[in-house]
C-alpha positions as CSV (number, residue, x, y, z in Angstrom):
1,M,14.6,27.3,67.6
2,S,11.1,26.8,66.1
3,L,7.5,26.8,67.1
4,S,4.6,25.3,65.2
5,I,0.8,25.5,65.9
6,T,-1.7,22.9,64.7
7,P,-5.3,22.1,65.6
8,S,-6.1,18.7,67.0
9,E,-9.7,17.5,66.3
10,L,-11.2,15.5,69.1
11,A,-13.5,12.6,68.3
12,N,-17.2,12.6,69.0
13,G,-17.4,16.3,69.8
14,A,-15.8,15.7,73.1
15,L,-14.8,19.4,73.4
16,P,-16.6,22.5,72.1
17,R,-13.7,23.2,69.8
18,S,-10.4,21.8,68.7
19,M,-7.4,21.9,71.0
20,S,-4.5,24.0,69.7
21,M,-1.2,22.0,69.8
22,L,2.0,24.0,70.0
23,T,5.3,22.3,69.4
24,L,8.5,23.9,70.7
25,T,11.7,22.6,69.1
26,N,15.2,23.6,70.1
27,A,18.5,23.4,68.2
28,N,19.2,19.9,69.5
29,G,16.0,18.5,68.1
30,M,14.2,18.2,71.4
31,Q,10.5,18.8,71.0
32,V,7.9,19.8,73.6
33,T,4.2,19.8,72.6
34,V,1.8,21.8,74.8
35,S,-2.0,22.5,74.4
36,D,-4.4,25.2,75.3
37,W,-6.7,22.7,76.8
38,G,-5.7,22.7,80.4
39,A,-2.4,24.5,79.6
40,S,-1.0,21.0,79.3
41,I,2.1,19.2,78.3
42,Q,1.1,16.4,75.8
43,S,4.5,15.3,74.5
44,V,8.2,15.6,75.3
45,L,10.4,14.0,72.6
46,M,14.1,13.7,73.4
47,P,16.6,12.7,70.7
48,N,18.3,9.3,71.5
49,A,21.9,9.4,72.4
50,D,23.0,7.7,69.1
51,G,21.2,10.3,67.1
52,Q,18.7,7.8,65.7
53,G,15.1,8.8,66.5
54,H,13.4,10.1,69.6
55,T,12.0,8.7,72.9
56,E,8.7,9.9,74.3
57,L,9.2,10.9,77.9
58,V,5.6,11.5,79.1
59,L,2.4,9.5,79.2
60,N,-0.4,10.4,76.8
61,Y,-3.6,8.9,75.4
62,Q,-4.0,6.9,72.2
63,D,-7.5,8.2,71.9
64,K,-7.2,12.0,71.9
65,A,-10.9,12.3,72.9
66,R,-9.8,11.1,76.4
67,W,-8.3,14.6,76.9
68,A,-11.8,15.9,77.4
69,D,-12.3,14.1,80.7
70,N,-8.6,13.3,81.3
71,P,-9.2,10.9,84.1
72,Y,-5.6,10.8,85.1
73,F,-4.9,14.5,84.9
74,F,-2.2,13.9,82.3
75,G,0.1,16.9,81.7
76,V,-2.3,19.6,82.9
77,T,-1.9,22.8,84.9
78,V,-3.9,22.2,88.1
79,G,-5.4,24.8,90.4
80,R,-6.5,27.2,91.8
81,V,-5.1,25.0,94.5
82,S,-3.3,21.8,93.5
83,N,-3.4,18.6,95.6
84,R,-6.1,18.1,98.3
85,I,-8.1,20.3,100.6
86,G,-9.6,18.3,103.4
87,G,-13.4,18.6,103.8
88,A,-13.4,20.9,100.7
89,A,-13.5,23.8,103.1
90,F,-11.3,26.2,105.1
91,E,-11.5,29.4,107.2
92,L,-10.3,32.7,105.7
93,E,-10.5,36.1,107.5
94,G,-13.2,34.8,109.8
95,R,-15.4,33.2,107.1
96,C,-15.9,29.5,106.2
97,I,-15.1,29.0,102.6
98,E,-16.9,26.0,101.2
99,L,-15.5,24.5,98.0
100,A,-16.7,22.1,95.3
101,A,-15.7,18.6,96.3
102,N,-14.6,16.1,93.7
103,E,-12.8,13.3,95.7
104,G,-15.3,12.1,98.4
105,N,-15.7,15.0,100.8
106,N,-12.5,16.6,99.7
107,Q,-11.4,18.9,96.9
108,L,-8.6,17.6,94.5
109,H,-6.6,19.8,92.1
110,G,-9.0,22.8,92.2
111,G,-12.3,21.0,92.0
112,P,-14.5,19.2,89.4
113,E,-14.2,22.1,86.9
114,G,-10.7,23.4,87.9
115,L,-8.3,25.1,85.6
116,C,-7.3,21.9,84.0
117,K,-10.8,21.6,82.5
118,R,-10.6,24.9,80.6
119,F,-9.3,26.4,77.4
120,W,-6.5,28.9,78.1
121,Q,-5.5,31.8,75.9
122,F,-2.0,31.7,74.6
123,D,0.8,33.9,73.2
124,T,4.3,32.9,71.9
125,R,7.8,34.2,72.0
126,Q,11.0,33.2,70.2
127,S,14.6,34.1,70.4
128,D,17.9,32.7,69.2
129,D,18.3,30.4,72.2
130,A,14.7,29.8,73.5
131,V,11.1,29.5,72.5
132,S,8.1,30.0,74.7
133,V,4.3,29.6,75.0
134,I,2.5,31.7,77.6
135,F,-0.9,30.5,78.6
136,S,-3.3,32.7,80.5
137,I,-6.7,32.4,82.1
138,V,-9.3,34.3,84.2
139,S,-11.1,32.4,87.0
140,A,-14.2,34.2,88.1
141,D,-15.1,35.1,91.7
142,G,-16.6,32.1,93.4
143,D,-15.1,29.7,90.8
144,Q,-15.2,26.2,92.5
145,G,-15.9,28.1,95.7
146,F,-12.7,30.2,95.8
147,P,-13.0,34.0,96.6
148,G,-12.0,36.7,94.2
149,E,-11.4,36.9,90.4
150,M,-8.0,35.3,89.7
151,T,-5.9,36.0,86.6
152,A,-3.2,33.4,86.1
153,S,-0.5,32.5,83.5
154,V,2.0,29.7,82.9
155,E,5.0,30.0,80.6
156,Y,6.6,26.9,79.0
157,R,10.1,27.9,77.9
158,L,12.4,25.5,76.0
159,D,16.1,26.5,75.5
160,N,19.1,25.1,73.7
161,A,20.5,23.7,77.0
162,N,17.5,21.2,77.0
163,Q,15.9,23.0,79.9
164,L,12.1,23.2,80.1
165,T,11.2,26.1,82.4
166,L,7.7,26.4,83.9
167,H,7.0,29.9,85.3
168,Y,3.6,30.6,86.9
169,Q,2.1,34.0,87.9
170,A,-1.3,34.8,89.4
171,S,-3.1,37.4,91.4
172,A,-6.7,37.9,92.6
173,T,-9.1,40.7,93.4
174,E,-9.6,39.2,96.9
175,T,-7.4,37.4,99.4
176,T,-7.4,33.8,98.3
177,P,-5.2,30.6,98.3
178,I,-3.2,29.9,95.1
179,V,-1.1,26.8,94.5
180,L,-0.4,26.0,90.9
181,T,1.6,23.1,89.5
182,N,1.9,20.7,86.5
183,H,0.7,17.1,86.5
184,T,2.9,15.4,83.8
185,Y,3.7,11.7,84.2
186,W,7.3,11.0,83.3
187,N,8.8,7.8,82.0
188,L,12.3,8.3,80.7
189,A,12.7,4.9,79.0
190,G,9.4,4.5,77.2
191,T,9.0,1.1,79.0
192,D,5.8,-0.4,80.4
193,T,6.8,0.7,84.0
194,V,9.3,3.0,85.7
195,L,10.1,0.6,88.4
196,D,13.7,0.1,87.2
197,Q,14.4,3.8,86.7
198,Q,16.1,5.6,89.5
199,L,15.0,8.5,91.6
200,W,16.8,10.9,93.9
201,L,14.9,13.4,96.1
202,D,16.6,15.9,98.4
203,A,14.0,15.4,101.1
204,G,14.3,14.3,104.7
205,H,10.6,14.2,105.6
206,I,7.2,13.5,104.1
207,L,3.8,14.8,105.3
208,D,1.9,12.3,107.4
209,V,-1.6,11.7,105.8
210,D,-4.8,10.0,106.9
211,K,-6.6,7.2,104.9
212,E,-8.0,9.9,102.5
213,L,-4.5,11.2,101.9
214,I,-5.2,14.5,103.8
215,P,-2.3,15.8,105.8
216,T,-2.6,15.3,109.5
217,G,-0.3,18.2,110.2
218,Q,2.7,16.1,111.2
219,L,5.9,15.3,109.4
220,T,7.5,11.8,109.2
221,E,11.2,11.2,108.7
222,V,12.1,9.2,105.7
223,A,15.3,7.7,107.0
224,A,15.3,3.9,107.2
225,T,11.9,3.7,105.4
226,G,10.8,2.9,101.9
227,Y,10.3,6.7,101.4
228,D,14.0,7.4,101.6
229,F,15.3,8.7,98.3
230,N,18.3,10.6,99.6
231,Q,20.5,8.2,97.7
232,P,19.4,7.4,94.1
233,K,17.6,4.1,94.0
234,A,15.2,2.2,91.7
235,I,11.7,3.4,92.1
236,G,10.5,-0.1,92.5
237,R,13.1,-1.2,95.1
238,D,10.9,-0.5,98.2
239,I,7.5,0.2,96.6
240,A,6.1,-3.1,98.1
241,S,6.6,-1.6,101.6
242,V,4.5,1.5,100.7
243,P,0.8,0.8,101.0
244,G,-0.8,1.5,97.6
245,G,2.4,2.9,96.1
246,Y,3.8,6.4,96.4
247,D,1.5,9.4,96.7
248,N,3.3,11.6,99.1
249,F,4.4,15.1,99.6
250,F,8.2,15.2,100.1
251,V,9.4,18.2,102.1
252,L,12.5,19.4,100.3
253,T,15.7,20.5,102.1
254,P,15.5,24.3,102.2
255,K,17.4,26.1,99.5
256,V,17.8,29.8,98.6
257,A,14.3,31.2,99.2
258,G,12.4,31.9,96.0
259,T,15.2,30.9,93.7
260,P,15.4,27.6,91.8
261,S,19.1,27.4,92.5
262,A,19.9,23.8,93.3
263,E,18.8,20.4,92.1
264,V,16.2,18.8,94.3
265,A,15.2,15.8,92.3
266,R,16.8,13.6,89.6
267,M,15.2,10.8,87.6
268,T,17.4,8.5,85.5
269,D,17.0,5.6,83.1
270,P,20.1,3.5,83.8
271,V,19.9,1.7,80.5
272,S,20.0,4.7,78.2
273,G,21.6,7.2,80.7
274,R,18.8,9.6,80.0
275,S,18.3,11.9,83.0
276,M,15.9,14.7,84.1
277,T,16.8,17.0,87.0
278,I,14.5,19.4,88.7
279,T,15.1,22.8,90.4
280,T,12.2,24.7,91.9
281,T,11.2,27.7,94.1
282,E,8.7,25.4,95.9
283,P,9.0,23.8,99.4
284,G,8.1,20.3,98.3
285,I,7.3,17.7,95.6
286,Q,4.3,15.4,95.5
287,F,5.7,12.1,94.2
288,Y,2.9,10.0,92.7
289,S,3.7,6.6,91.2
290,S,0.6,6.3,89.0
291,N,-1.1,3.9,91.4
292,F,-4.5,4.2,89.9
293,L,-3.6,3.3,86.3
294,D,-5.3,0.0,85.7
295,G,-4.7,-0.9,82.1
296,S,-8.2,0.1,81.0
297,I,-7.0,2.9,78.7
298,A,-4.3,2.7,76.0
299,G,-1.4,5.1,75.9
300,S,-0.1,6.8,72.8
301,D,1.9,3.7,71.9
302,G,-1.3,1.6,71.9
303,K,-0.3,-0.4,75.0
304,P,-2.5,-0.4,78.1
305,L,-1.5,2.2,80.7
306,Q,-0.8,0.1,83.8
307,M,0.1,0.8,87.3
308,Y,3.6,2.4,87.7
309,A,3.7,3.4,84.0
310,G,5.0,6.8,85.0
311,I,5.6,9.1,87.9
312,C,4.5,12.6,88.7
313,L,6.9,15.0,90.4
314,E,4.6,17.9,91.2
315,T,6.4,20.9,92.7
316,H,4.1,23.1,94.9
317,G,3.3,24.4,98.3
318,Y,2.2,22.1,101.2
319,P,-1.2,20.4,100.5
320,D,-4.1,21.4,102.7
321,A,-2.0,24.2,104.0
322,V,-5.2,26.3,104.3
323,N,-6.2,24.1,107.2
324,H,-2.8,23.9,109.0
325,P,-1.6,27.3,110.2
326,H,1.9,26.0,111.0
327,F,2.4,25.0,107.3
328,P,4.1,27.5,105.0
329,N,1.5,30.0,103.9
330,V,-0.4,29.6,100.6
331,I,-2.8,32.6,101.1
332,V,-2.1,35.4,98.6
333,P,-3.3,38.8,99.7
334,K,-5.6,40.8,97.5
335,G,-3.6,42.3,94.6
336,Q,-0.3,40.6,95.4
337,V,1.4,38.4,92.9
338,Y,2.0,34.7,93.3
339,Q,4.9,33.3,91.4
340,Q,6.3,29.8,91.0
341,T,9.3,28.5,88.9
342,T,10.3,25.0,88.2
343,V,13.0,23.9,85.7
344,H,13.4,20.4,84.2
345,R,16.8,19.8,82.6
346,F,17.3,16.8,80.3
347,S,20.6,15.2,79.5
348,Y,22.5,11.9,79.1
349,Q,24.8,10.6,81.9
350,S,27.9,8.7,81.0
């Protein structure tokens, strides 16, 4: 196990200081590079099955200055509340809480200056079988409209079983919603699109949404629709039947509460056999098929980042739950601790 830290200068003074890049390497040669800007994942390199070289599994920017605005939310930790809050407002303890909007009239991923637009503090840990980076941040009372001062952390832990564990903790000085997640785009083959890669999701329903992608409060069964991934299938097989591509919250089959005990998602590249499985404590996964990538920005390989170049599998609580009392609760009482754990395991299938 090893961990290295290097500064990464951004062009044109795009940020007030350099990002710190921290590379975690396990005994198998797998490397995960994270950054203190947005507590983000910027690279996941997996050794090829033949032992010759590595394959990059996540999308990145060729021009590192793009991390300053990061228009696609590549790799970042998002919050205080990930996903969308309809009308950028909600009621809490008899008050109307008005938030900063950044997607029309709605708030997306914590607002225009959410946690993904900040430098985080970091610490490191290392043992014989794992290496970790722990990022932490303090969000002031009223930040993006949210009540209470919130202290949050996320740990990235890479072990010798090729497991990347993300563990989040947060608490606040006032009762407030907290929903943290990671927004990495995965492509297990390093190809132009993921349409030929396979996905399985242990989910029988998606949340119904309106034209602004705000949940209506209803659930829709996936059976016999293009949203059904209960059997592994190519991501592109039914995508033409899904208006605009996938950007949906899949409600996972309930597991042991609070324990990431069973696989809920699996992405596989059938050519190389490379596979990523996910376990999580969370009730659902936002599956986003990079519908808004338009080829105007180059990726780390110099090629244009086009539609369907990667997929996000964001594990978190129900979106807009603050406006739907029958959804699982995302309000964290004053002084109580929010926790979330998601594990990505990488391997080769025969």
